[in-house]
C-alpha positions in Angstrom: 0.0 0.1 0.1 1.6 3.7 -1.0 1.6 5.3 2.0 1.7 9.4 1.4 3.7 12.3 2.6 2.4 13.7 6.4 1.2 16.4 5.9 2.9 17.9 8.9 6.3 16.6 10.0 5.2 14.1 13.2 2.5 12.6 14.1 1.6 11.7 17.4 -0.5 8.4 16.8 -0.8 7.7 21.3 -3.8 5.2 21.2 -4.6 5.3 24.9 -4.4 8.9 25.0 -6.9 9.7 21.3 -9.4 7.0 22.6 -10.0 9.0 25.4 -10.4 12.1 23.3 -12.9 11.4 20.9 -15.8 12.9 21.4 -13.2 16.0 21.8 -13.7 19.6 19.3 -10.7 19.5 17.3 -10.7 22.7 16.8 -9.8 23.0 20.9 -7.3 20.8 20.6 -3.0 21.2 20.4 -2.4 20.9 16.7 -0.3 17.7 17.9 -2.8 15.9 19.1 -5.4 16.4 16.0 -4.5 14.3 13.7 -4.6 10.5 15.4 -6.7 7.3 14.2 -9.8 7.6 15.1 -13.2 5.6 13.8 -15.6 8.6 13.5 -12.6 11.7 11.9 -12.2 10.8 8.3 -8.7 12.6 6.3 -8.5 14.4 3.2 -5.0 15.3 1.3 -4.9 16.4 -2.4 -2.6 13.4 -2.4 -4.9 10.9 -1.1 -7.0 8.3 -2.6 -10.7 7.8 -3.6 -10.5 4.4 -3.8 -9.4 3.7 -0.2 -12.7 1.8 2.0 -13.6 4.2 5.2 -11.3 2.3 7.5 -8.2 3.3 6.1 -9.5 7.2 5.9 -9.5 7.6 10.2 -5.9 7.2 9.5 -4.1 10.3 8.5 -1.6 8.7 6.9 -3.7 7.4 4.1 -6.3 10.1 3.5 -8.7 10.3 0.5 -8.4 12.6 -1.8 -11.0 14.8 -2.1 -13.5 16.8 0.3 -16.9 15.3 -1.8 -15.3 11.3 -1.0 -15.6 12.4 2.5 -18.8 14.4 2.8 -20.4 11.5 1.1 -19.0 8.4 2.6 -19.6 9.5 6.7 -22.2 9.4 9.4 -24.0 12.2 11.0 -21.6 13.0 13.7 -18.2 13.0 12.4 -15.2 15.4 11.6 -13.6 15.2 8.4 -9.8 17.1 8.6 -8.0 17.6 5.5 -4.9 18.9 4.8 -3.2 22.3 3.1 -3.3 22.0 -0.4 -5.3 23.5 -3.7 -8.8 21.5 -4.0 -10.2 21.8 -7.8 -14.0 20.0 -7.0 -17.4 22.3 -5.9 -18.6 20.4 -3.1 -22.1 19.5 -1.8 -22.8 19.2 1.4 -26.8 17.1 1.7 -29.1 15.3 4.0 -26.8 12.7 4.9 -24.0 14.6 6.6 -26.5 15.2 9.1 -25.4 15.4 12.5 -27.7 16.5 15.4 -27.5 19.2 17.8 -25.7 16.9 20.7 -22.6 16.1 18.1 -22.8 17.9 15.0 -20.7 16.7 11.9 -17.8 19.0 11.3 -15.7 20.1 8.2 -12.8 22.0 8.5 -8.8 22.1 7.9 -6.0 20.6 9.8 -5.0 23.1 12.1 -2.5 25.3 11.1 -3.1 24.7 7.1 -4.8 26.8 4.1 -7.6 24.8 2.5 -8.4 26.4 -0.7 -11.0 25.7 -3.2 -10.1 27.3 -5.9 -13.3 27.6 -9.1 -11.1 29.3 -11.7 -14.2 31.3 -12.8 -16.0 28.1 -14.0 -19.1 27.3 -14.0 -23.1 28.5 -13.6 -25.0 31.1 -12.1 -26.5 30.3 -8.7 -23.5 27.5 -8.1 -21.0 27.4 -5.3 -18.2 25.9 -4.3 -19.1 24.6 -1.2 -22.9 24.0 -0.3 -25.3 22.8 2.4 -27.9 22.3 1.1 -31.5 20.4 3.2 -29.1 19.3 6.2 -28.7 20.2 9.4 -26.2 20.7 12.9 -23.0 20.9 10.0 -20.2 23.1 11.3 -17.4 24.2 8.5 -14.7 25.7 9.6 -11.2 27.9 8.6 -11.6 26.7 4.9 -10.8 29.3 2.0 -12.7 29.3 -1.7 -11.6 31.4 -4.8 -12.5 32.0 -7.9 -16.2 31.2 -7.2 -18.3 31.6 -10.8 -20.8 32.2 -8.3 -21.0 32.3 -3.9 -18.4 30.9 -2.1 -19.8 29.4 0.7 -23.5 28.6 0.9 -26.8 27.1 3.0 -29.7 26.4 0.9 -33.1 25.4 3.1 -30.9 24.4 6.2 -31.2 24.8 10.1 -28.2 25.0 12.3 -25.4 25.8 10.4 -21.6 27.2 11.5 -20.3 29.1 9.0 -16.5 30.2 10.9 -13.1 31.2 10.7 -13.6 31.3 6.7 -12.0 33.9 4.0 -12.9 34.1 0.1 -11.9 35.8 -2.9 -12.8 37.2 -6.0 -16.3 35.6 -5.9 -18.6 37.0 -9.0 -21.4 36.9 -6.3 -21.4 37.1 -2.7 -18.6 35.7 -0.6 -21.3 33.6 1.8 -25.2 33.5 1.4 -28.0 31.9 2.9 -31.5 31.3 1.2 -34.2 30.0 3.3 -31.8 28.6 6.6 -33.0 29.1 9.5 -30.3 28.8 13.4 -27.1 30.1 11.4 -23.5 31.1 11.8 -21.9 33.3 10.3 -18.8 34.3 11.8 -15.2 35.0 12.0 -14.8 35.3 8.6 -12.9 37.3 5.7 -15.1 38.3 2.7 -12.8 40.7 -0.2 -13.5 40.8 -3.4 -17.3 39.5 -3.4 -20.0 40.7 -5.7 -17.6 41.0 -9.1 -19.6 40.8 -11.5 -21.2 44.3 -12.3 -24.3 43.7 -14.3 -27.6 42.3 -14.1 -28.9 38.8 -15.4 -31.6 38.8 -18.3 -34.8 37.7 -15.7 -33.2 40.8 -13.7 -31.1 38.6 -10.8 -28.0 41.1 -9.8 -24.9 39.3 -8.1 -26.3 39.6 -4.3 -24.3 40.9 -1.4 -20.5 40.2 0.0 -22.7 38.5 2.9 -26.3 37.2 2.1 -29.1 36.3 4.2 -32.1 35.5 2.7 -35.4 34.3 4.4 -33.5 33.6 6.8 -34.1 33.8 10.4 -32.5 33.2 14.1 -29.7 34.1 12.5 -26.2 35.4 13.9 -23.8 37.5 11.6 -20.4 38.6 13.4 -16.9 39.4 13.7 -16.5 39.1 9.8 -14.0 41.4 8.0 -15.6 42.3 4.8 -14.0 44.7 1.9 -12.4 45.1 -1.7 -15.1 46.4 -3.5 -14.6 49.2 -5.8 -17.0 48.8 -8.2 -21.1 49.5 -7.8 -22.6 47.4 -9.9 -26.1 45.9 -9.5 -24.9 44.2 -6.1 -22.3 44.2 -3.8 -23.6 45.6 -0.2 -21.4 44.3 2.5 -23.9 42.8 4.7 -27.7 42.1 3.8 -30.8 40.6 5.2 -33.0 40.7 3.2 -36.9 38.9 2.0 -37.7 38.7 5.9 -35.4 37.3 7.7 -36.4 38.0 12.1 -34.9 37.2 15.3 -31.2 38.3 13.5 -28.2 39.6 15.4 -25.3 41.6 13.0 -22.6 42.6 15.0 -18.6 44.0 15.6 -18.2 43.1 12.2 -15.3 45.6 9.5 -17.3 46.6 7.1 -14.8 49.2 5.1 -13.9 49.9 1.0 -16.8 48.5 -0.8 -18.9 50.9 -2.8 -22.3 49.9 -2.0 -23.8 50.6 1.7 -22.0 48.7 4.3 -25.1 47.3 6.0 -28.5 47.0 4.3 -31.6 45.3 6.0 -34.0 44.9 3.1 -37.8 43.8 4.0 -38.9 43.1 0.2 -42.2 42.2 -0.1 -42.3 40.5 3.2 -42.3 41.9 6.6 -38.9 41.6 8.8 -38.5 42.4 12.6 -36.2 41.9 15.3 -32.9 42.9 13.7 -29.9 43.7 16.0 -27.4 45.4 14.4 -24.7 47.4 16.9 -21.3 47.2 17.7 -20.3 48.0 14.1 -17.6 50.1 12.0 -18.5 50.7 8.7 -15.5 52.9 6.6 -15.2 54.0 3.3 -18.3 53.2 1.7 -20.7 54.2 -0.1 -23.2 54.4 2.6 -23.0 52.8 6.3 -26.8 51.3 7.5 -29.7 51.2 5.6 -33.5 49.7 5.2 -35.6 49.0 3.3 -39.6 47.7 2.0 -38.1 47.0 -1.6 -41.5 45.3 -2.7 -43.2 47.3 -0.5 -42.8 45.1 2.9 -43.0 46.0 6.6 -39.3 46.4 8.3 -40.1 46.9 12.1 -39.1 46.2 15.4 -35.1 47.2 14.0 -32.3 48.8 17.0 -28.8 49.8 15.3 -26.9 51.3 17.7 -23.4 51.5 19.1 -21.5 51.2 15.6 -19.5 53.4 14.3 -19.7 55.1 10.6 -16.8 56.8 9.2 -16.4 58.9 5.8 -19.0 57.1 3.9 -19.3 59.0 0.9 -23.8 59.2 1.1 -25.0 59.0 4.3 -24.7 57.2 7.4 -28.4 55.8 7.6 -30.8 55.9 4.6 -34.6 54.8 4.8 -34.9 54.1 1.6 -38.7 54.9 -0.6 -38.8 52.3 -2.6 -41.8 51.1 -3.6 -43.1 52.9 -0.8 -42.2 50.3 2.1 -43.6 51.0 5.3 -41.3 50.9 8.6 -42.2 51.1 12.1 -40.4 51.0 15.8 -36.7 52.3 13.9 -34.2 52.6 16.9 -31.1 54.0 16.4 -28.8 54.8 19.3 -25.7 55.9 20.6 -24.3 55.6 17.4 -21.1 57.8 16.6 -21.2 59.3 12.8 -18.1 61.0 11.1 -17.8 62.6 8.2 -20.8 60.9 5.8 -23.1 62.8 3.6 -19.6 64.1 1.1 -21.2 63.6 -2.4 -25.4 64.9 -3.4 -27.8 65.2 -1.6 -26.6 63.1 1.8 -26.3 63.9 5.3 -25.8 61.7 8.2 -29.5 60.3 8.6 -31.8 60.4 6.0 -35.4 59.0 6.0 -37.5 59.7 2.2 -40.1 57.5 3.2 -43.8 58.8 2.1 -46.1 56.6 3.9 -48.0 57.6 6.3 -48.0 54.6 8.2 -44.9 55.1 9.6 -44.6 55.1 13.2 -41.8 55.5 15.7 -38.5 56.0 14.4 -36.2 57.7 17.3 -33.0 59.0 17.1 -31.2 59.1 20.4 -28.3 59.5 21.9 -25.9 59.5 18.9 -23.1 61.9 18.1 -23.0 63.7 14.5 -19.8 65.4 13.2 -19.3 66.5 10.0 -16.9 68.6 9.3 -16.5 68.0 5.4 -17.1 70.5 2.4 -20.0 68.7 1.0 -21.9 68.0 3.9 -26.5 68.8 3.8 -27.4 67.9 6.3 -27.5 66.5 9.9 -31.0 64.7 9.1 -32.9 65.0 7.2 -37.3 63.4 7.6 -40.0 63.4 4.9 -43.4 64.4 7.0 -45.0 61.3 6.1 -41.9 59.5 8.2 -42.4 60.7 11.7 -39.5 60.8 14.1 -38.8 61.7 17.5 -35.4 63.2 18.1 -33.6 64.4 21.2 -30.4 63.5 23.3 -27.5 64.0 20.1 -24.8 66.1 20.1 -23.9 68.0 16.6 -21.1 69.5 15.2 -21.6 71.4 12.7 -25.5 70.7 13.1 -27.4 71.8 9.0 -30.7 71.8 8.4 -32.4 68.8 6.0 -34.1 71.2 4.0 -33.5 75.2 4.8 -36.5 76.6 4.3 -38.6 73.2 3.2 -41.4 71.5 4.5 -39.5 68.9 5.1 -37.0 70.6 7.7 -35.3 69.2 10.3 -33.4 73.1 11.5 -32.7 74.7 14.4 -35.6 75.4 15.8 -35.7 72.1 16.2 -33.2 71.4 18.5 -33.4 71.5 22.3 -31.4 71.9 26.0 -31.0 68.4 25.8 -29.3 68.3 22.6 -25.3 69.6 22.4 -23.8 71.5 20.2 -20.1 71.4 20.4 -16.7 69.2 19.5 -17.1 65.8 21.3 -13.4 66.0 21.3 -12.5 62.2 20.3 -9.4 61.1 21.8 -7.6 60.4 18.4 -9.1 61.5 14.8 -6.8 60.7 13.1 -6.4 56.9 14.5 -9.8 56.8 14.0 -9.9 56.7 18.2 -13.8 57.8 18.8 -13.5 56.7 22.5 -14.1 60.7 24.3 -11.8 62.9 26.4 -12.3 63.3 29.9 -13.4 66.6 29.1 -15.8 66.3 26.5 -19.1 67.4 27.0 -20.8 64.5 25.5 -20.8 62.8 29.1 -23.8 62.3 31.1 -25.7 63.6 28.1 -27.7 61.1 27.0 -30.6 58.8 28.5 -30.8 55.9 29.3 -32.8 54.4 26.5 -35.6 51.7 27.1 -38.4 50.1 24.4 -41.8 50.8 25.0 -42.2 47.3 26.8 -39.1 48.8 29.4 -37.2 46.6 29.0 -33.7 47.9 27.2 -31.0 46.7 24.4 -28.4 49.6 24.9 -27.1 48.4 28.0 -23.7 48.2 26.5 -21.2 50.3 24.5 -19.3 49.3 21.2 -17.0 47.8 23.1 -19.2 45.9 26.1 -19.1 48.3 29.0 -21.4 48.9 30.7 -23.7 51.6 30.7 -24.9 52.6 34.5 -26.3 55.2 36.1 -28.8 57.3 35.9 -27.1 60.0 32.5 -25.0 57.9 29.5 -22.3 59.4 27.3 -23.0 59.9 23.8 -22.0 58.4 21.3 -21.3 55.0 21.2 -18.0 54.8 23.6 -19.2 55.2 27.3 -16.6 56.9 28.9 
């Protein structure tokens, strides 16, 4: 029997030790303890052989050759460990690979090794380099997808899925895409140069967004970095939760240097609700955050707080007026806006909706800092989009529409608002925490929802906001 060269220099085959650790998550093991013989672990290497029986692929010295061979031949709850190398295949993980809540199926790289799926920009629309479909309790970690004709990684009609520590580069559509999925976590991923196909197809479909979740509920999109999408084609937003998503979290993401908006929530023609967007940093994008009902849908119970929106070309937050979508219970609380709204009729917050059913739109405890020459307004809202606006700091306040019916002007400010330099610690290094003498300190209100609860009791860094007054902006001093 041919034996391949090991993918690392030393394997520790200590069967007594490994037999005691069969149920241990390899992601939490020291690297030298991962590569052990086990009936529940299967190995893949570009130097492997798919003709081998499963009992040989349990051994790291006799792996299979392709990832697809492994996912087609494991039992639910098994682990697939993939050696470093470039794999020219499109992987589909289906129902037969499903794990359980107690014992999910794990597909990952051997720790420390680089596993790359390369699509060579070949294929057809809607294909993924790695797709999970009609399966459940699947965890995918530590893999890279490049040159995908369409998606990098996707989940379709699935539940209880984790995409963690993945990377994608140069995909024609989304780096990571989810459709009709529940209980999905998309965390710690790096998405670069997604949505490179700039045109719509004959049916009017665009190229989606860098991370997309559609008709998805109970989702978490957190601690991802998304960047380098310089062309504003038919798609390309940073993160989009759309088409009736609900019960979601978008948090602690760093989105920068993309031509479209950083984070987009779009109900489409559906009802979309209960989504928390917090502690994200959106820098040098076409816009910061945007909410919409592009096909006349209703978006409600949306919580935008502790976000940093910095140097974005268009407005920091926009309520879209597309197909007269409806907005209810939208809370914009304790965010820091810095020099957004640099081109066109744009500013820090713009609500262009004309739907007279809009209700309970609140803008409280924010810092609006804007010294750019083309800055047009601090807050603009249509009369059909009533707002409650108080306890904000403005540095270089500009009215929404001087002399017009939709004006949010100097006359609308009260003693609860502050007009002064917020005294950030260091603008040049983008440190937007507050100096000890900042006029934003203790000028905020402890903000509660109508039922008396609060989602806003920690700041951008997770520090507790307590007491009878809060600081303005994303950071509590």
